[in-house]
C-alpha positions in Angstrom: 24.3 -12.4 -4.8 20.2 -11.8 -5.7 17.9 -14.4 -6.0 17.2 -16.3 -9.2 13.2 -15.4 -10.6 12.6 -19.1 -11.1 13.9 -19.7 -7.4 11.7 -17.4 -5.7 8.8 -18.1 -7.7 9.0 -21.5 -6.8 9.7 -21.0 -3.1 5.8 -18.7 -3.3 4.2 -21.3 -5.4 5.3 -23.7 -2.4 4.3 -21.8 0.5 0.7 -21.1 -1.4 0.5 -24.5 -1.7 0.3 -24.8 1.6 -2.6 -22.6 2.2 -5.6 -24.9 3.8 -9.0 -25.1 1.7 -11.7 -22.3 2.8 -8.5 -20.3 4.1 -7.0 -17.4 3.1 -3.6 -15.6 3.4 -1.8 -12.1 2.3 0.6 -11.2 -0.4 2.6 -10.0 2.6 2.1 -12.8 5.0 3.9 -14.8 2.5 6.5 -12.0 1.7 7.3 -11.8 5.6 7.1 -15.4 5.9 9.9 -15.9 2.9 11.7 -12.8 4.5 12.7 -12.2 1.0 11.2 -9.6 -1.6 7.7 -7.2 -1.2 4.1 -8.2 -1.4 4.2 -7.0 -5.0 7.1 -9.7 -5.8 4.4 -12.4 -4.3 1.7 -10.9 -6.8 3.7 -11.0 -9.1 5.3 -14.5 -8.4 1.9 -15.5 -8.5 0.6 -14.0 -11.6 3.4 -16.4 -13.0 1.5 -19.2 -11.6 -1.8 -19.1 -13.6 0.4 -20.4 -16.7 -0.2 -23.8 -14.9 1.5 -24.6 -12.0 -1.1 -26.0 -10.1 -1.1 -22.9 -7.4 -4.0 -22.2 -5.6 -3.6 -18.3 -5.7 -6.9 -17.9 -5.2 -6.4 -17.7 -1.8 -3.8 -14.6 -1.5 -5.5 -11.6 -1.5 -4.2 -8.0 -0.2 -3.6 -7.0 3.5 -7.7 -6.1 3.7 -9.0 -9.1 2.8 -10.2 -7.8 -1.0 -9.4 -10.1 -4.3 -6.6 -7.5 -5.6 -5.8 -10.2 -8.2 -8.7 -11.0 -9.7 -8.2 -9.1 -13.0 -5.1 -11.6 -13.4 -7.5 -14.7 -13.5 -8.3 -15.8 -16.8 -11.6 -14.0 -15.9 -12.5 -11.4 -13.5 -14.8 -13.5 -11.1 -12.7 -16.7 -11.4 -10.9 -15.8 -8.1 -14.6 -15.2 -6.4 -16.3 -18.4 -7.8 -12.9 -20.3 -6.6 -13.2 -19.0 -2.9 -16.7 -19.6 -3.0 -16.4 -23.0 -4.1 -14.1 -23.9 -1.1 -17.0 -22.4 1.8 -15.4 -19.0 1.7 -18.1 -16.2 1.2 -16.8 -13.0 -1.0 -18.8 -9.6 -1.0 -18.0 -7.1 -3.0 -14.6 -8.2 -3.7 -13.9 -8.6 -0.3 -13.3 -12.1 2.0 -16.3 -11.7 4.7 -14.7 -13.0 7.8 -10.8 -12.3 6.9 -9.8 -12.4 10.7 -10.9 -15.9 11.3 -10.0 -17.4 7.8 -6.9 -16.1 7.8 -3.8 -18.4 7.7 0.1 -17.8 8.1 2.3 -19.8 6.5 4.2 -19.7 9.9 0.9 -21.5 11.5 2.4 -24.7 10.0 5.6 -24.5 11.3 4.1 -24.0 14.7 1.9 -27.2 14.4 4.7 -29.4 13.7 7.5 -28.0 16.4 7.5 -29.8 19.2 6.9 -28.0 23.0 8.5 -28.1 25.7 6.4 -30.7 27.3 7.1 -32.8 24.2 10.9 -32.4 24.2 
């Protein structure tokens, strides 16, 4: 049975809300983590979030670190402005230090899992 649109969007928004300030993730990383849909579907869900769900969609970029979703914000520069307010440097619509700033949703899971020594 296919997942209802609202449920998928809610899952994407919940993961996106976990991205720490000053870090970025990708549409594909979120899609892989949820094991549902594709990077495009994540982008569509985030586009829907711009209607006021308090989701930091500006922290999600494409796999090359480009601000590919910038044109869906109220102004084409708002995505970059929000990232820069968080200390993320952007040049020519691309995140600088992409690899260092990248956050994968599974990173949070790993932080909360006990290690063998802790068990």
